[in-house]
Short mmCIF file of the C-alpha atoms (twelve columns), coordinates in Angstrom:
data_MODEL
# 
_entry.id   MODEL 
# 
loop_
_atom_site.group_PDB 
_atom_site.id 
_atom_site.type_symbol 
_atom_site.label_atom_id 
_atom_site.label_alt_id 
_atom_site.label_comp_id 
_atom_site.label_asym_id 
_atom_site.label_seq_id 
_atom_site.Cartn_x 
_atom_site.Cartn_y 
_atom_site.Cartn_z 
_atom_site.pdbx_PDB_model_num 
ATOM 1  C CA . LEU A 1  -14.717 -6.485 -9.982  1 
ATOM 2  C CA . PRO A 2  -18.431 -5.419 -11.159 1 
ATOM 3  C CA . GLY A 3  -20.059 -2.702 -9.555  1 
ATOM 4  C CA . GLU A 4  -20.378 0.653  -9.489  1 
ATOM 5  C CA . HIS A 5  -16.309 1.800  -7.377  1 
ATOM 6  C CA . ALA A 6  -15.106 5.191  -6.440  1 
ATOM 7  C CA . ALA A 7  -11.580 6.255  -6.711  1 
ATOM 8  C CA . MET A 8  -10.616 7.169  -3.346  1 
ATOM 9  C CA . PRO A 9  -7.156  9.320  -2.770  1 
ATOM 10 C CA . THR A 10 -3.925  7.254  -2.768  1 
ATOM 11 C CA . ILE A 11 -1.290  6.154  -0.269  1 
ATOM 12 C CA . ARG A 12 1.176   7.243  -0.043  1 
ATOM 13 C CA . ALA A 13 4.845   6.555  1.652   1 
ATOM 14 C CA . ARG A 14 5.126   8.678  5.528   1 
ATOM 15 C CA . ARG A 15 9.293   7.373  6.356   1 
ATOM 16 C CA . GLY A 16 11.150  5.132  3.290   1 
ATOM 17 C CA . GLY A 17 12.608  2.100  3.496   1 
ATOM 18 C CA . VAL A 18 12.251  -1.318 2.346   1 
ATOM 19 C CA . ILE A 19 8.192   -1.745 1.821   1 
ATOM 20 C CA . ARG A 20 6.598   -5.339 1.860   1 
ATOM 21 C CA . PHE A 21 2.574   -5.539 1.139   1 
ATOM 22 C CA . GLU A 22 0.953   -7.949 2.768   1 
ATOM 23 C CA . VAL A 23 -2.766  -8.214 0.918   1 
ATOM 24 C CA . GLU A 24 -3.489  -9.419 -2.902  1 
ATOM 25 C CA . CYS A 25 -5.047  -6.368 -4.751  1 
ATOM 26 C CA . GLY A 26 -9.141  -6.617 -5.544  1 
ATOM 27 C CA . VAL A 27 -9.443  -8.459 -2.233  1 
ATOM 28 C CA . PHE A 28 -12.092 -5.940 0.095   1 
ATOM 29 C CA . LEU A 29 -10.191 -5.097 3.571   1 
ATOM 30 C CA . ARG A 30 -11.678 -2.638 6.069   1 
ATOM 31 C CA . ALA A 31 -10.281 0.858  7.339   1 
ATOM 32 C CA . GLY A 32 -7.188  0.093  9.109   1 
ATOM 33 C CA . THR A 33 -5.805  -3.514 7.411   1 
ATOM 34 C CA . VAL A 34 -2.605  -3.052 7.156   1 
ATOM 35 C CA . ILE A 35 -1.608  -3.208 4.074   1 
ATOM 36 C CA . ALA A 36 2.156   -2.679 3.701   1 
ATOM 37 C CA . ARG A 37 5.226   -2.180 6.524   1 
ATOM 38 C CA . THR A 38 8.180   -0.642 5.349   1 
ATOM 39 C CA . HIS A 39 11.701  -1.275 7.666   1 
ATOM 40 C CA . ASP A 40 14.695  0.842  7.380   1 
ATOM 41 C CA . LEU A 41 17.817  -1.784 6.793   1 
ATOM 42 C CA . PHE A 42 18.012  -2.672 9.746   1 
ATOM 43 C CA . GLY A 43 15.166  -4.304 9.470   1 
ATOM 44 C CA . ASN A 44 13.296  -1.994 11.844  1 
ATOM 45 C CA . GLU A 45 9.547   -1.524 10.904  1 
ATOM 46 C CA . VAL A 46 9.126   2.387  10.283  1 
ATOM 47 C CA . GLU A 47 6.067   1.998  9.429   1 
ATOM 48 C CA . ALA A 48 2.497   0.375  9.083   1 
ATOM 49 C CA . VAL A 49 0.445   1.537  5.830   1 
ATOM 50 C CA . ALA A 50 -3.093  0.761  6.983   1 
ATOM 51 C CA . MET A 51 -5.886  1.307  4.941   1 
ATOM 52 C CA . PRO A 52 -7.935  5.157  5.421   1 
ATOM 53 C CA . ALA A 53 -11.344 3.093  4.927   1 
ATOM 54 C CA . ASP A 54 -13.438 0.563  3.963   1 
ATOM 55 C CA . GLY A 55 -12.191 -0.928 0.340   1 
ATOM 56 C CA . TYR A 56 -10.249 -2.835 -2.325  1 
ATOM 57 C CA . VAL A 57 -6.428  -2.435 -3.188  1 
ATOM 58 C CA . MET A 58 -6.172  -1.830 -7.121  1 
ATOM 59 C CA . THR A 59 -2.419  -1.493 -7.704  1 
ATOM 60 C CA . PHE A 60 0.883   -1.323 -5.981  1 
ATOM 61 C CA . PRO A 61 3.481   1.062  -7.476  1 
ATOM 62 C CA . PRO A 62 4.811   -0.618 -10.771 1 
ATOM 63 C CA . LEU A 63 8.573   -1.293 -10.512 1 
ATOM 64 C CA . SER A 64 7.503   -2.948 -7.483  1 
ATOM 65 C CA . TRP A 65 6.190   -5.978 -9.487  1 
ATOM 66 C CA . VAL A 66 9.775   -6.719 -10.505 1 
ATOM 67 C CA . GLY A 67 11.591  -6.498 -7.833  1 
ATOM 68 C CA . ASN A 68 12.443  -3.003 -6.561  1 
ATOM 69 C CA . HIS A 69 11.424  -3.073 -3.185  1 
ATOM 70 C CA . ALA A 70 13.165  0.522  -2.251  1 
ATOM 71 C CA . VAL A 71 10.241  3.463  -1.188  1 
ATOM 72 C CA . ALA A 72 11.070  7.373  -0.330  1 
ATOM 73 C CA . THR A 73 9.155   9.051  1.727   1 
ATOM 74 C CA . GLY A 74 5.992   10.096 -0.764  1 
ATOM 75 C CA . ASP A 75 6.363   7.478  -2.950  1 
ATOM 76 C CA . LEU A 76 3.270   5.945  -3.752  1 
ATOM 77 C CA . VAL A 77 2.198   2.598  -1.886  1 
ATOM 78 C CA . ALA A 78 -0.770  2.420  -3.565  1 
ATOM 79 C CA . ASP A 79 -3.871  2.879  -5.085  1 
ATOM 80 C CA . ILE A 80 -6.689  2.039  -3.780  1 
ATOM 81 C CA . PHE A 81 -11.223 2.648  -4.356  1 
ATOM 82 C CA . ALA A 82 -14.227 1.634  -2.924  1 
# 
């Protein structure tokens, strides 16, 4: 994306489980937009991960690109910037 951008703190999982990403990288998102949802093994949602401020998702974890959709508490969910 053209212009200058500021890195923001990474977003980390507060709960472990199976994660499903709901947005694409590089798309402008408003604060509060859910970018991923984590579910337990029974399919119950345990966390809705939201943007803390207006900005963009820069990357999701590299292992998620190759099919690993499990996260533990504290794992990286997304790198973001404004």
